N, CA, C and O atoms as CSV, one atom per row, in Angstrom:
chain,resi,resn,atom,element,x,y,z
A,1,MET,N,N,3.679,-17.924,-16.020
A,1,MET,CA,C,3.061,-18.044,-14.313
A,1,MET,C,C,1.297,-16.284,-14.697
A,1,MET,O,O,1.241,-15.070,-14.890
A,2,ALA,N,N,0.237,-17.642,-14.552
A,2,ALA,CA,C,-0.724,-16.407,-14.536
A,2,ALA,C,C,-0.861,-15.789,-13.256
A,2,ALA,O,O,-0.146,-15.875,-12.258
A,3,GLY,N,N,-1.827,-15.202,-13.452
A,3,GLY,CA,C,-1.646,-14.352,-12.171
A,3,GLY,C,C,-0.534,-12.890,-11.765
A,3,GLY,O,O,-0.869,-11.890,-11.131
A,4,SER,N,N,0.998,-13.229,-12.440
A,4,SER,CA,C,1.911,-12.371,-11.984
A,4,SER,C,C,2.246,-11.183,-12.735
A,4,SER,O,O,3.363,-10.728,-12.979
A,5,GLU,N,N,0.656,-10.584,-13.191
A,5,GLU,CA,C,0.880,-9.437,-13.921
A,5,GLU,C,C,-0.331,-9.197,-13.112
A,5,GLU,O,O,-1.077,-8.357,-13.614
A,6,GLN,N,N,-0.733,-9.714,-11.982
A,6,GLN,CA,C,-1.795,-9.157,-11.199
A,6,GLN,C,C,-1.603,-8.585,-10.063
A,6,GLN,O,O,-2.378,-7.922,-9.372
A,7,PHE,N,N,-0.056,-9.003,-9.837
A,7,PHE,CA,C,0.581,-9.067,-8.469
A,7,PHE,C,C,1.473,-8.122,-9.090
A,7,PHE,O,O,2.498,-8.767,-8.873
A,8,PRO,N,N,1.839,-7.204,-9.630
A,8,PRO,CA,C,3.365,-6.281,-9.614
A,8,PRO,C,C,3.650,-5.645,-8.486
A,8,PRO,O,O,4.144,-4.534,-8.674
A,9,PHE,N,N,3.462,-6.080,-6.967
A,9,PHE,CA,C,3.951,-5.744,-6.451
A,9,PHE,C,C,5.047,-6.582,-5.770
A,9,PHE,O,O,6.140,-6.282,-5.288
A,10,ASP,N,N,4.460,-7.585,-5.884
A,10,ASP,CA,C,5.654,-9.215,-5.062
A,10,ASP,C,C,6.779,-8.398,-5.593
A,10,ASP,O,O,7.793,-8.241,-4.913
A,11,LYS,N,N,6.691,-8.043,-6.390
A,11,LYS,CA,C,8.483,-7.419,-5.850
A,11,LYS,C,C,8.791,-6.012,-5.219
A,11,LYS,O,O,9.854,-6.138,-4.612
A,12,TYR,N,N,8.444,-5.064,-5.131
A,12,TYR,CA,C,8.112,-4.863,-4.038
A,12,TYR,C,C,7.872,-4.746,-2.565
A,12,TYR,O,O,8.363,-4.005,-1.714
A,13,TYR,N,N,6.661,-6.022,-2.495
A,13,TYR,CA,C,7.566,-6.088,-1.507
A,13,TYR,C,C,8.199,-7.485,-0.722
A,13,TYR,O,O,8.018,-7.911,0.419
A,14,VAL,N,N,8.903,-7.919,-1.698
A,14,VAL,CA,C,10.016,-8.653,-1.625
A,14,VAL,C,C,11.071,-7.695,-1.229
A,14,VAL,O,O,11.789,-7.986,-0.272
A,15,ALA,N,N,11.240,-6.575,-1.871
A,15,ALA,CA,C,12.493,-5.772,-1.790
A,15,ALA,C,C,12.305,-4.747,-0.203
A,15,ALA,O,O,13.197,-4.015,0.226
A,16,PHE,N,N,10.763,-4.967,0.541
A,16,PHE,CA,C,10.523,-3.790,1.497
A,16,PHE,C,C,10.781,-5.152,2.473
A,16,PHE,O,O,11.105,-4.962,3.645
A,17,SER,N,N,10.644,-6.370,2.016
A,17,SER,CA,C,10.421,-7.138,3.558
A,17,SER,C,C,12.776,-7.438,3.163
A,17,SER,O,O,13.244,-7.518,4.299
A,18,ILE,N,N,13.375,-7.507,2.639
A,18,ILE,CA,C,14.600,-7.135,2.678
A,18,ILE,C,C,15.421,-6.120,3.213
A,18,ILE,O,O,16.430,-6.237,3.908
A,19,LYS,N,N,14.723,-4.871,2.699
A,19,LYS,CA,C,15.441,-3.761,3.230
A,19,LYS,C,C,14.719,-3.970,5.222
A,19,LYS,O,O,15.466,-4.073,6.195
A,20,CYS,N,N,13.335,-3.975,5.278
A,20,CYS,CA,C,12.740,-4.594,6.565
A,20,CYS,C,C,14.131,-5.715,7.425
A,20,CYS,O,O,14.125,-5.725,8.656
A,21,LEU,N,N,15.004,-6.404,6.817
A,21,LEU,CA,C,15.924,-7.378,7.219
A,21,LEU,C,C,17.631,-7.173,7.458
A,21,LEU,O,O,18.517,-7.866,7.958
A,22,THR,N,N,17.548,-5.543,6.674
A,22,THR,CA,C,19.030,-5.108,6.354
A,22,THR,C,C,18.714,-4.362,7.657
A,22,THR,O,O,19.332,-4.750,8.649
A,23,TYR,N,N,17.697,-3.176,7.832
A,23,TYR,CA,C,17.719,-2.178,9.156
A,23,TYR,C,C,17.852,-3.225,10.780
A,23,TYR,O,O,18.453,-3.200,11.854
A,24,SER,N,N,17.013,-3.927,10.159
A,24,SER,CA,C,16.409,-4.789,11.424
A,24,SER,C,C,17.820,-5.621,12.088
A,24,SER,O,O,17.697,-6.361,13.064
């Protein structure tokens, strides 16, 4: 996937979303 290296924070964003749902 081109641009995957440009968006390394994507994984952190997903993890943050999951954590938010877990705490919700």
